[in-house]
N, C-alpha and C positions, 0 to 999 in steps of 0.2 A: 335177924330178919329171915323169914323162911325162903328157901330156894325156889326159884321158878321151875328148874329142872333138877331132880335128884335121882340119878340112875346109878345103880351099883351092881357090879359083877355081870354085866350083860354079855350073853353068849347067844350067837345065832349061826347055825350051819344049814347049808342047802346041799342035799345029796352027798353028805359026808364032807363037804368043803366048808371050813370055818370062815364065815364072813366077818363076824365080830367076836373078839376073843377076850372075855373078862374085862369089859370096858367100864370104867367109872367116869361119870360126867356130872359135875355140879355147876349150875349156872345161877348167879344171883340176879335179883330183879334189876332191870335197867342196864344189864350188860349188853355189849355188842360183840358177839362171838362168831368167829369164822371157823368152820369145820372143814379142813382141807385134807387132800391126799390124792394120789394117782387113782385112775380108774381101777376099781376092784379093791380099794382100801377099806371099804365098809361104811362109807359116809351115808349113802342113801339108805342102806339097811338100818343104820342107827336112827336116822330121821323117821323112818317108817315105824320103828319100834316105839319111838317117843310119841308118835301120833296114835299109837294103838292099832295101826293098820296091820301089823304082823306081831305075833307073840314071841318074845324071847324064849330060847330053850332053857335059859337060867338067868337069874338076876331079878332085880326089882326096879320099878319105875314109879316116880311120883312127879306129876305135873301140876303146878299151882296148888299144891297141897292135897291132890287127889291121887290115890293109888290106882294104877292100871293093872288089869283091865276093868275091874268092877266100877271104878270111878271115872271111866273114860268120858261119858256124856257130860258130866260136870266139868271135867278138865278141859274138854274141847271148846266149851263156851268161852274160855279165856285164850284160845289159840287161833291164829290165822296161819294158813299154809299156802305157799305159792310154788308152783312148778309148771313149766311149759307144757307138760304132758297131761294136765288136767283139762277135761272137756268143758265147753261152754254150751248153753242151749242155742242151737244153731239158728232157729227161726225167730228168736227174739232180738230186738235191738239192744245195743249196749245199755241204754238207760233202763229198758224193761228188765233185762237180766240182772242189773245191779239192784233194782227195786225188789225183784224176786228174792235175791240172796239176802237183802236187808231184812225182808220179812222172815226168812228162815232163821235169821240171827235174833229175832225177837224185837226188832226195831219197829215201833208202832207207827211212827210218822216218818217214813223213809225218804220223802222227797228232798228235804233239806240236807240230810246226811249224804244222799246220793249226789246232789249238786255240789256239795263241798268236796267230796272225793273226786268227782269228775274234774273240778278245777285244780285240785292239788296235783293230779297226775296228767293234766293237759289233755283230757279226753273230749273237750267240748266239740271238736270237729267230727268226732266219731260217734257221738252219743246217739244219733238217730240211724246209724247203720246197723244192719243185721250182723250178728256174729259170724255167720257163714261167709260174709263178704270181706272179713278182715284178714290181713296178712298174719303170719305166725308171730311176728314181733308185736303187732297190735293186739293180738289175742293175749299174749303174755302181759301186756300193759293192763288190759282189762282184768286179768286174773289177779294181778297185784292189787288193783283198786278194790276188787271184790273182797280180798282177804283182810282189808283193814277197815271195812265199813263199821264193824262192831267194836272198833278200837281195842283189839286184843292186847292182853298183857304180854303175850309171847307171840312173835311173828317168826315163823320158820320159812326160810326161802331156799329152795333148791335150784341153783343156777338161775337166779331171777332175771338177769339181763343178757343171757346167752344169745338170744335171737334178736336183740334190739340194736338199732343203729346207734352209733356212739353218742349222738346228741340226745337221743331219747334215753339212753342208759344213764347219762349224766343227770337228766331230769329226774329219773326214778331214784337214783342214789340221793339226790338232794331232798326229794320228798320223804324218803325213808329216814334220813337224818332229822328232818323237821318233825316227823312223827315221833321219833325217839325223844327229841328235845321237848315237844309239847306234852306228850303223854307218859314219858318214861318207859316206852315200849321196849321190851327185851328183844333183840334181834339175834337170830341164829341162822347163819348164812353158809351155804356151800357154794363154791365158785372155783373156776379155773383161771379167773382173771385176778392176778395177784394185786394189781393196782387198785382194782375195785375193793378187794379185801382190806388193803391198807387204808382206804378211804372210809369204809364202813365200820371196820372192826378195831376195837382196842385190845382184844385178846384173840389169840389164834391157837387152835389145836390142830396138830398135824398127825394124820393117821397113816399107818402102813400095815398091811396084812391083818386088819381088824384090831390093831393095838394103837394106843397113843404113843407117839415117839417124841413129841415136843408139845409144850403148853406154856404160852407166855405172850408177851407183846410181840408184834412183828419184828422189832429191832432185836429183842432178846433171842428170838428163834434164829435170826440171821447170825447172831454172835455164836450161838450154840453150834451151828454147822460151819462156822468160820467162812461165811460168804457175805456178800455185800447187802443182800436184801432178801425179802421173803421168797421171791421167785427163785433165787439161787438155792434156798433151803428145799423148796418144792422139787427142783430138778435133782438135787442130791438124793432125796428119798426115792424119786422115780428111777434114778439110775441104779440104786441099790436093789430096788424091787426087780428090775429087769435082770440084774446080775445074780439074783438069788442070795445075796449076802444080807447082813443085818443093816437096818436103817441108821444105826449109830455106830 
């Protein structure tokens, strides 16, 4: 079966500082993968290269069978992306904005799709509010809903619940797991919430200084670092990064 993500030898530097250092990443269809690491580990740079938003200095990327950058348009038809820093159209209501994005995604009769997504993510009370009236957490919730309207094969989430209240974050995680169960959607998640990662992800990649230092189930990674859980492994990598020594 073809890989959803097949990245080989990715390198990216900014002003002489290497952010991603010869990274290989293979993700099978239907996987639930967490991409973790301390700030500066190279996670967001990796995601932006996979989205075709920035070009690697070296290496190759295939998304859903399409090679970037030339096949980016076709590849992104199969991808949804969620990040709290993405803007929403301020003067539109939530429903209007979701209908607009559904049209961009080629959905010809968006009303039913939008209503289904509004219900799945608990947006009924916000549907007629303008985006400029929403809190940061509510805006993130709308962004997540927007990203799944076209039922992408790959959903990339950069800190998806960072600004959400705990009860809403639980609702979002449950909706994402239901999306995976229903459609087989591949989830690629970055987060600093280790409990969230353990809930959402069956496989975890831990990065440090642009390199992969661990790849496996959360329990296998904890065993690798001789700690009790994924949070302990994350803290071990962060401590090594601060101390300037190797992550292993």
